[in-house]
N, C-alpha and C positions, 0 to 999 in steps of 0.2 A: 504493500500500500504506500509506504514511504517513497519507494522508487517511482511509482506511478505519479505520486504527488509532485515529486521533483521534476519528472519529465514534462508534466503539464506546465509547470512554472518556467522551465527552460524554453519550451516552444513559444509560450506567451512572451517571454523576455526577448527572444530572438526576433519575433515579429515587431515588437515595439522598438527594438534597437535599429530596425531597418529604417525607422523614421529619422534617425540621427544623420547629421551630415556625413558624407562619404566622399571626401575631396582629395584624399592623399593617394598617390601612386605607391607601389611597393618600394620604388627607389627612394621616394621622399621619406617614407617611414624608416628605412634603414639609415638614411642620412641623419634624420633627427635623433635616432638612437645612438648613432656613432658620434654625433656632435656632443651629446650629453656625456657619453663615455670618455671622449677626448678631453673635454673641459674638466671633468673630474680628475683625470690622470694628471693634468698639468696644474690645476688650480685648487683642488680641494685640500684645505689646510690639514684635515685629519686623515690624509691618505696613508699615513704611517700606521693607522689603526685598522686598515683594510687588508683582508686576506687577498693578495693580488691574484693568486691562481683561481680562487673562487670567484672573484670579481670578473676576471677575464672569461672564465667558463660560463658565468651567467650571461655576459655580453654575447658570447657566441650562440648560446641557446636562444637569446632574445631576438637575434637576427631572423631566425625562422618564425618565431612567434609573432613579431610585429607585422611581418609581411602577411601573415594569415589573419590578422585582425580585420573584422568585417566592416568597420567604420571608424571614424575619427575618435569617437568615444572610447571604443575598446582599445584603440591604439594608445591613447593617452593613459588609460588605466594600466597598460603594460609599462609605459614610461614611469608612472607613479610607483609601480611595484619595483622597478629597477632602481629608482631613486631611494625608496624606503630601505633598501638593503644597507645604505650608508649610515642610517640611524643618526641623522642630524636635523635639528629643528630649523636651521637656516639654509637648508638645501632642499629645494622643492621643485615640483613640476606644476604648472598652471595650465588648465584647459583653455582652448580657444573660446572666445565669447560665444560663437555660434553653438558650441557644445554646452558651456557652463550655464547659459540662459535656459537650457532645458533640464538642468539638474536641480534637485531639491533635497532638503534634509529634514525639514519639519512639517511641510505642508502636504496634506492628503485630502484636499477638497473640503468636505464637511468636518474633517478632523485636523487639528494641529497639535503635534506632540513634541515637547522638548525633553530631552533625556540627559540625565546626569549620572555619573559613576559614584555610587555609594557602596564601599566595601566590596567592590568587584561585581556589583549588581547593576543592571540597566533599569534605572528608576525614572518613571515619568514624573517630572517635577513641575511642569506647567502644561496646560492645555488651553484650547480656545474656550472662552467663557461659557458657551452653550453646552459644553461637554463635561463641565467640572463635576457634575453629579454622576454621570455615567462612568467616567474614568477619573477617580479621585487622585489628587496629587499624592505620591507615595506608592502608586501601583508599580509593580515590577513586571517587565517583559521577560517571560521565562522560556518561550520558544519563538523561533522565527522560521517560517517556511518549513515546518516539520522537524526542525533541528533544535536542540537546546541552544539557548542564547550564547553560551560559552563556545560551543562547537561552531556555531554560525560565525561568530567573531573570528575564531581561529582560522577559518577557511576563507571567508569572504571580506573581512574588514581589516584585521591586523596587518596582513601582508602589504597593504597600501598606505600605511600611516608612517610618515617620516617624523621621527622624534629623537631627541638626544637623551631623554630620560624615560625609564619604564613607566613611571606613574603618569606622565603626560600622555604617553602612548595609550595607556589603558583608559584615560579620561576621553581621549579622542575616539577610541574604539566604540565607546558607549554613545557619545554624542553623534557619531556618524553611522551608528548601527543600521539605520533605515535610509541612509543616503542612496539616492538613485536618480533616474531620469523620469521626466514627465510620462505618465502612463504606466510606469513600473508598479507591479503589485507585490504586496507583502501580506502574508497571513501570519498573525502573531497571536500568542496567548498571553494574557496579562493576569497577574495575581494581585488582587486588590488588598488594601490594608486590612479588610475584615476577613481575609482568607479565601474568599470566593474567587473563581476564575472566569474568564470570558475570552472567547476567540473573536478576533476582528480581522476582516479583510480590508486592507488599506491600499489605495491607489494614488500615486503621486499626481496631484493637480493643485492649481492655485487655490488657496483658502481666502475667501473674500472677507470673512469675519476678522475684525481687527482686535477685538478685546481678548486679552490673555488673562488667565487665572492660574496662580496668583499674579497680579500685574507686575511687570518689570519696573524697577526704579527708573526714574528719568535719568538718562545718561548725560551728564554734564562733564565738560572738560575739567572743571574744578567745582567742588562743593565745600561749603564751610558752615560750621555751626559751633556754638559755644555749649559745652557740657557743664554739669555741676562741678563745683570745687575749682572753678576757673581753669578747666581743661579745654583747650582748643582742638577741634576735630577738623582736619583738612584732608579731603579726598581728592587725589590726583589720578585721573583715569587714563591719561595719555601724555606722552612727551612728544607727540608728533606735530603739535600746532604751537607756533610761536606766540599766539595770543594768550597762552597760559601765563606768560609773564605779566601782562597787564591785569589779568584776572587775579593773579596772586597779589600784585601791588594794591589792588582795590580792597582786599581783606586783611592786608598786613597790619594796618593800625589796630584792628581788633585782636589779631594774633599776639601783638606786642603786650596786650593786657593779660595774657594767659600766664598761669604758673607752670603749666605743663602742656605738651602738644602731642597729638596723635596724627601721624601722616599715614593715610590709607592708600597703599599701592596694590591692593588685591586684584583690581581690574585693569591694571596698567600694563599693556602689552609692549610698551617701549616707544621708540621714536628717535629723538635726538638726545644724545648723552648730555649735551651742554644745556639743553632746556631744563633738564632735571637738576643739573649742578647749580644753575642760577636760582633755584629754589632752596636747595640744601644749604648753600653758603650762608643763609640767614640764620641757620640753626647750629652753627659751630663758630668758635672764636678764632680758629687758626687762620693764618694768612697763606699757608700752604696746604693744599688738599691733594691726597694721593689716590689717583684712579688706577685703572687696570694697566698691566703690562701687556704688550701685544707682540705677536710674531706671525710671520707668513712664510710660505715656502719660497725658496730661491732656486732658480734653474738656469744654469749656464751650460749650454750644450758641450763645449769643449771640456769642461771639468767632468761632465758626465761621461764623455768618451774616454778620458784618461782613467776615470774611476772604474770603468768596466773591466779593467785588467787587475784590479786591486783586491786584496783580501783584508779583513780586519787587522791582521798582523802587520801589514804594510803601513798602517797608519801610526805605528808606534815610534817611527824614526824618520829622519830626513832621507831623501833619495838623491844623492849627489849626481848620479848618472842621468837622472831626469831633470836635474836642476830644481827640485821641488823640496820644500820644507815639510816637516811633519804636519804642520797646519794645512798646507796645500794638499797633502796626501789624504788627510782626513776629510777635507772639503770635497775632494774628488770622489772619494768612496761614498760619502753620504749622498752626493748628488746623483751618483749612478744608481743609488737605491731609493731615490725620491724622498730623501729624509734629511735634507739640509734646510735649516730655518734661519731666516733673517730676523734679527731682533731689532725692533724699532727703537729709536732713541727714547729713553724714558726720563721724564722730569715731572715734578708735581705741578699742579695748576696754582698759579699765584693769584690770590684773592685780594683785590684792591677795591674797597668800597667804603664810602663815608656813612652809609646807612647803619642804623643800629642793628646789632646782631644778638641773637638769643643763645643762652647756654643753659636752658632749663631741661628738666627731665622730659625725654622724648621717646615715643614708641613708634616704630614703623611696622605696619601690618602687611604681611606677605601671604601669597597663595601660589598655587601651581600656575596661575595665570600671570604672575609677576614676571615679566620677560624682558630680555634684550636691554634697552637703555634703562629700564627700571631696575634691572640687576646691576647695571653700571652705577646707578644711584646708590645702591647698597654697598658696592665696593668702596665708593668714596666715604660712605658713612661708617665703614668698618673700623673698629678699634676705639671709637669714642665711648667713654664710660657712661655718658649721660644718654646714649641712644641704645634702645633695646629693640630687637626684632622679635615679633610675635606672629605666629600663624603656622603655615605649612611651607615646605621647601618650594623654592621658586622654579620657574620653567626650565632653567638649566641650559639656556642656549642664547648666544649673542654672536657678534662678529660682523664683518663687512661682506655681504653677498655680492657676487658677480652675476649680473642679469644678462641674459641673451635670448634671442628669438629661436623658436622651433617651428617646423613646418606647419602650415595650416592656421597660423595665428596664435599658437600657444607660446608660452615662455617658460623659462627655468631660471633658477638661481642656485649658485654654489657658494658655500661659505669659504672665504679666502683668508680669514684672520682668526687666530686663537687668542683669546683674552684670558688673563689670570689675575689673581690678587697681586698686589705689588711684590709680595714675597714669593710668588711663584705657585701658590696654592691654586689647584684647579677647581672650577665650579661648573664649567661646561660639561654636561653629561652627568652631573650630580645635583645641581641646583644649589642655591645659597640656603644653608640650613639656619632656621631661626634660633634665637637664643632660648625662646620658650615655644615649644611645639604644641599646637592645639588645632584640632580639626573640628569642623561642624559635622555632627552626626545627622542622619536622616531625620531623626526625631526633632533635633534642634531646628532643622530646616522647616519641617512641617509646623512647628510651633513658633516660627519666625523669631528664633532665639539666636542672636548673634554672639556666640560664646567667645569668639576671637576678640571682638570689640569689648566685651565685658571683662575679659582677662586683662586687656590693656588698661582699662579704667581702674581695675583692682590694683595692678602693679603701680600705676602712677599715684593712686591715692596712698599707697603704702610709702612711696618715696617722698610724698609731700608732708607726711606726718612729722 
């Protein structure tokens, strides 16, 4: 019965995929795959972590697979899978607009479902308003298309998720569990909070209903409010827009009145490092602030050619016959193995400002969504005794991506820069770990109980006594 069910879904899926754009020739598909493979080989900063033989073997297998892809959608899914092998959050493949506009994650016509990972379970945390009684928040998706949710994710979702950290990958697996194209059908079983189960057949289509339950908070670039005991709460949701500076300056007079400050970066996915630094500098007294160290791969073809003849032992001494020092020998050997790194000049940022600066107890709130330039913010804030990080580990990915075009209107990016703490500690692939770790449980979410913010207030009130 399960095989018959899967066959029906496959036939239906193939007929719907036929509606997808099919503009690429086999030659273009191989070129796009090869372009991505080539740029990774030359520019991917974490190439030293890649199993070269396995990577090349995967590339060779993909040559046949991409040519057999029936349309642009399936072709780009193959590229996504190829990219996901690298396990980097700043190395991604982006679908062409003609494809992406037909793809959906949360919309199913009369239904709209938002999914969140709680303890490895796919939990429905929001629905469209009219379905809030039929599908209560907190319901769990336990099967998808006749498979357990865990098995479905393992086969159809996880292989396409590019992430530097396991926990972000698992979060994305749940969020993208029902991602697909317009017209694609999913049959799911949900388990409601009262223990009852219900089967639903959902088809991706535009949802006209706008109201969501529970409603989302208004997303503002900056939000500010004053809490009890003269604690200022400052929410910074992005560092992408330079207008953040003027918004911050507008609330700064009120922040100056505070005895303690909470800076909430839980929804900050990054942007410009220096937009964040321009805020942080008001909360420390130093004139020098230390950001991340950076490195990138260096490739000089002649050194690589020399290094092809060398062994690790050759790097231990000068080679007078070749006119090369020990350092040259080492550089050649490393370049031949794609493992030579250029260290960017490092110096602290000099802070010159006449405005008043604060040195009061400060808490920075973090989550798995705190990413990129928001993580750079935390690097600058590291080591200050009056600043405490509370929440969950950050996204664990930053760097300077190299963007390039792919056939059919798609794009890709490859991370070219590795950032570390000033002392060399790694956080990419691990996340920045908070000083006080605390996570919101499903019950906390259902009760609208922000335990992370509550913990921050508790810590600051203790410090203010």
